[in-house]
C-alpha positions in Angstrom: 70.7 143.6 37.4 72.1 147.2 37.2 74.9 147.0 34.5 76.8 149.8 36.2 76.9 147.9 39.5 78.3 144.9 37.6 81.1 147.1 36.2 81.8 148.4 39.7 82.1 145.0 41.2 84.3 143.7 38.4 86.6 146.7 38.6 86.7 146.5 42.4 87.9 142.9 42.2 90.5 143.9 39.7 89.3 142.0 36.6 89.2 143.3 33.0 86.3 142.4 30.9 88.4 139.8 29.1 89.7 138.3 32.4 86.2 138.0 33.8 84.7 136.5 30.7 87.5 133.9 30.7 86.4 132.8 34.2 82.7 132.5 33.5 81.5 129.6 31.3 79.1 130.9 28.6 80.2 134.5 28.9 82.1 136.3 26.0 83.9 139.5 26.3 81.8 141.1 23.6 78.5 140.2 25.4 79.9 141.5 28.7 81.0 144.7 27.0 77.5 145.2 25.5 75.8 144.5 28.9 78.1 146.9 30.7 77.3 149.6 28.2 73.6 149.1 28.9 72.2 147.6 25.7 73.1 143.9 26.0 71.5 141.0 27.8 73.0 138.3 30.0 71.2 135.1 30.8 70.0 134.5 34.3 72.5 131.5 34.6 75.4 133.7 33.5 74.4 136.4 35.9 74.3 133.9 38.8 77.8 132.6 37.9 79.2 136.2 37.9 77.6 136.9 41.3 79.2 133.9 42.8 82.6 134.5 41.2 82.8 138.2 42.2 81.5 137.5 45.6 79.2 140.5 45.9 75.8 139.9 47.4 73.0 139.6 44.8 71.3 142.6 46.3 74.3 144.8 45.5 73.5 144.6 41.8 70.2 146.3 42.4 71.7 149.3 44.3 73.3 152.4 42.7 76.7 153.9 43.3 77.0 157.0 41.2 79.4 159.1 43.3 81.8 161.1 41.0 85.3 161.4 42.3 86.5 164.8 40.9 89.2 166.1 43.3 91.7 163.3 43.9 95.3 164.1 44.7 98.1 161.8 43.8 101.8 162.2 44.4 103.7 161.5 41.1 100.4 160.7 39.4 102.2 159.8 36.2 103.7 156.8 38.0 100.4 155.5 39.3 98.7 152.9 37.1 95.2 153.4 35.9 94.2 150.1 37.7 95.5 151.5 41.1 93.7 154.8 40.6 90.5 152.9 39.7 90.8 150.6 42.7 91.4 153.6 45.1 88.6 155.7 43.7 86.2 152.7 43.9 87.1 152.4 47.6 86.2 156.0 48.1 82.9 155.5 46.3 82.1 152.6 48.6 82.8 154.9 51.6 80.5 157.5 50.1 77.9 154.9 49.4 78.0 153.6 53.0 77.6 157.1 54.3 74.5 157.5 52.2 73.1 154.1 53.4 73.7 154.9 57.0 71.9 158.3 56.6 68.7 156.2 56.6 69.3 155.5 60.3 71.9 158.1 61.3 71.5 161.9 61.3 74.8 163.4 60.1 75.7 166.9 61.3 74.3 169.7 59.1 76.7 171.3 56.7 77.2 174.9 58.0 80.0 176.2 55.9 79.5 178.6 52.9 80.8 177.8 49.5 81.9 180.9 47.5 82.7 181.4 43.9 86.2 182.6 43.0 84.7 184.0 39.7 82.5 186.3 41.7 85.6 188.0 43.0 86.2 185.9 46.1 89.9 185.0 46.2 90.9 181.7 47.8 92.6 183.6 50.6 89.4 185.6 51.3 87.4 182.3 51.3 89.9 180.7 53.7 89.7 183.6 56.2 85.9 183.8 55.8 85.8 180.0 56.6 88.0 180.5 59.7 85.5 183.1 60.9 82.5 180.8 60.4 84.4 178.1 62.4 85.1 180.7 65.1 88.8 180.1 64.8 91.1 182.8 66.3 93.1 184.3 63.4 96.2 184.5 65.5 96.2 180.8 66.4 96.7 177.6 64.4 93.8 175.2 63.5 94.3 172.5 66.1 91.5 169.9 66.1 91.0 170.0 62.4 89.1 166.7 62.1 86.6 167.4 64.8 86.3 171.1 63.7 85.3 170.1 60.2 83.1 167.1 61.2 81.1 169.3 63.5 80.5 171.6 60.5 79.0 168.8 58.5 81.9 167.3 56.6 82.5 163.6 57.1 86.2 162.7 57.2 87.8 159.2 57.0 91.3 157.9 57.1 92.2 155.0 54.7 95.2 152.8 54.3 96.5 153.1 50.7 99.4 153.5 48.3 102.0 156.1 49.3 101.3 158.0 46.1 97.8 158.9 47.2 97.3 162.0 49.4 93.6 162.7 49.7 90.3 163.1 48.0 87.1 165.0 48.4 83.7 164.6 46.9 80.0 165.0 47.4 78.1 161.7 48.0 75.0 160.7 45.9 72.8 162.1 48.7 74.7 165.4 49.0 77.1 164.8 52.0 80.5 166.4 51.7 83.3 163.8 52.3 87.1 164.1 52.7 89.3 161.0 52.7 93.0 161.1 53.6 95.8 158.6 53.7 96.4 157.6 57.3 100.0 156.5 56.5 101.5 160.0 56.1 102.8 162.5 58.6 100.4 164.6 60.6 101.5 167.9 59.0 101.0 166.5 55.6 97.5 165.2 56.6 96.6 168.6 57.9 97.6 170.3 54.6 95.7 167.7 52.6 92.6 168.2 54.6 92.7 171.9 54.2 93.4 171.5 50.5 90.4 169.2 50.1 88.2 171.6 52.1 89.2 174.3 49.6 87.9 172.0 46.8 84.6 171.4 48.6 84.0 175.2 49.1 85.3 176.4 45.8 85.0 173.6 43.2 81.7 171.9 43.7 79.7 172.4 40.5 76.4 171.7 42.4 77.0 175.2 43.9 78.1 177.1 40.8 79.7 176.4 37.4 83.5 176.0 37.3 85.3 177.4 34.3 87.7 175.0 32.5 90.5 177.6 32.7 90.6 177.7 36.5 93.6 176.1 38.1 91.8 174.2 40.8 94.9 172.7 42.4 96.6 176.1 42.7 93.5 177.6 44.2 93.1 174.8 46.7 96.8 175.2 47.7 96.3 179.0 48.2 93.2 178.3 50.3 95.0 175.7 52.4 98.1 177.9 53.0 95.9 180.9 54.2 93.6 178.6 56.2 96.4 177.0 58.1 98.9 180.0 58.1 96.9 183.3 57.8 99.1 186.0 56.3 98.3 188.7 58.9 99.3 186.4 61.7 102.4 184.7 60.3 104.0 187.2 58.0 106.1 189.0 60.6 107.5 185.7 61.9 108.5 184.8 58.3 110.6 187.9 57.5 114.2 186.9 57.0 113.6 183.6 58.8 116.6 181.4 59.6 116.9 177.6 59.2 117.0 177.1 63.0 113.6 178.8 63.4 111.7 176.4 61.2 111.2 173.8 64.0 109.6 176.3 66.4 107.3 177.6 63.6 106.4 174.1 62.6 105.5 173.2 66.2 103.3 176.3 66.6 101.5 176.3 63.2 101.4 172.5 63.0 102.5 172.7 59.3 105.5 171.2 57.6 108.8 173.1 57.4 108.6 172.8 53.6 105.2 174.5 53.6 106.5 177.2 55.9 109.4 177.9 53.6 107.0 178.1 50.6 104.7 180.4 52.5 107.6 182.7 53.3 108.4 182.9 49.5 104.8 183.4 48.5 104.4 186.2 51.0 107.7 187.8 49.8 109.3 187.4 53.2 112.3 185.8 51.5 113.7 186.1 48.0 114.3 183.4 45.4 117.9 182.9 46.4 117.0 182.5 50.0 114.3 180.1 49.1 116.7 177.9 47.0 119.1 178.0 50.0 116.4 176.5 52.3 115.6 173.8 49.7 119.2 172.8 49.5 119.6 172.7 53.3 116.4 170.7 53.7 117.7 168.2 51.2 121.2 168.0 52.7 119.7 167.3 56.1 117.3 164.6 54.7 114.3 166.7 55.6 112.8 166.3 52.1 112.2 162.6 52.9 111.3 162.9 56.6 111.1 166.1 58.6 111.9 166.2 62.3 109.1 166.9 64.8 105.7 165.1 64.6 103.0 167.7 65.1 99.6 167.1 66.7 96.5 166.0 64.9 93.2 164.6 66.2 91.2 161.7 64.8 88.1 161.5 62.7 85.2 160.1 64.7 82.0 160.8 62.8 81.8 157.7 60.5 83.5 155.5 63.1 80.9 156.5 65.7 78.1 155.8 63.3 79.4 152.3 62.6 79.9 151.7 66.3 76.2 152.5 66.8 75.3 149.7 64.5 77.9 147.3 66.1 77.2 148.1 69.8 73.8 149.8 70.2 72.0 147.9 67.5 74.1 144.7 68.0 74.9 144.3 64.2 77.4 141.6 63.5 79.7 141.9 60.4 77.2 139.7 58.6 74.3 142.0 59.6 76.2 145.1 58.4 77.1 143.4 55.2 73.4 142.6 54.6 72.4 146.1 55.5 74.8 147.7 53.0 74.7 144.9 50.4 78.5 144.8 50.5 80.8 141.8 50.7 82.0 141.0 54.2 85.7 141.3 53.2 85.1 144.8 51.9 83.2 145.9 54.9 85.9 144.4 57.1 88.8 145.9 55.2 87.4 149.5 55.1 85.6 149.8 58.4 86.9 147.4 61.0 89.6 149.7 62.3 89.8 148.0 65.7 91.1 144.7 64.6 93.0 142.9 67.3 96.5 141.7 66.2 97.0 138.1 67.5 100.4 137.4 68.9 102.1 134.0 69.2 103.9 132.8 72.3 107.5 132.0 71.4 
């Protein structure tokens, strides 16, 4: 049994070492702690009891999930418990693990974008425009089908239901596939900025490509990348000079970005001064737009991973049990994360 897999299963089910040891006869917290650190031994009987209790297939404990989650974004992170962060990040690791497992049968699109190192003199804004050129995106127009555009370039995207304090995450799977996961419960303009932000992390902050200095402000750089990627300076700057409040809706509808990000873009590009910026923030709050903006912008849907799973379901005729056996994941986890087409049963009144 891989001790790291046991730790993963325990944490995924939400048990501390003490809580799990209290549920398993013959298991002490100290023995469990030693085992999870890699230098203890658990009897075969105790291992079987743990496997039954945590309800992960026995084969799962002989797999490896090593994906590192480095670029996770949380709203008001200080208010998010460590347990919730751990649960969410483990969900993301499962998604990365499944992507790797499916790669044995599915050929994912090749990654065709070019990471560039900020420390070599490539500013985030330059990298954003360079990426738009690779994607053959017209600089005068907004990025429309952002999911399909990035998926066709070899990034696998996935939407997940989760806590409102989570925005998005990006990582490289164990087998080297770039992955972006976003919270499906947010507005489309917020999803689009999150995706662009995470794309910036993948291109600028993957230490497999080049070392990242500790003094770098990765979040600021990712925001700079996202702003230029979605709203290129040369295309939007004239429209932002001395903008008025009643123009924000039209700008949002065209650029498919939030009013708040447009106001911030105007400030950063020095199209409005600090006083004007504060005026916009006050008016946005007074109108209730800081909680919910008017106008829902367009966004497409991610299809890459969903299509791969459908190949197993439909073309290969895999049942949920078959898929669980293939991935060595519990049925409830496979169902929760990947069965997006559940039918809601209605009762006749």
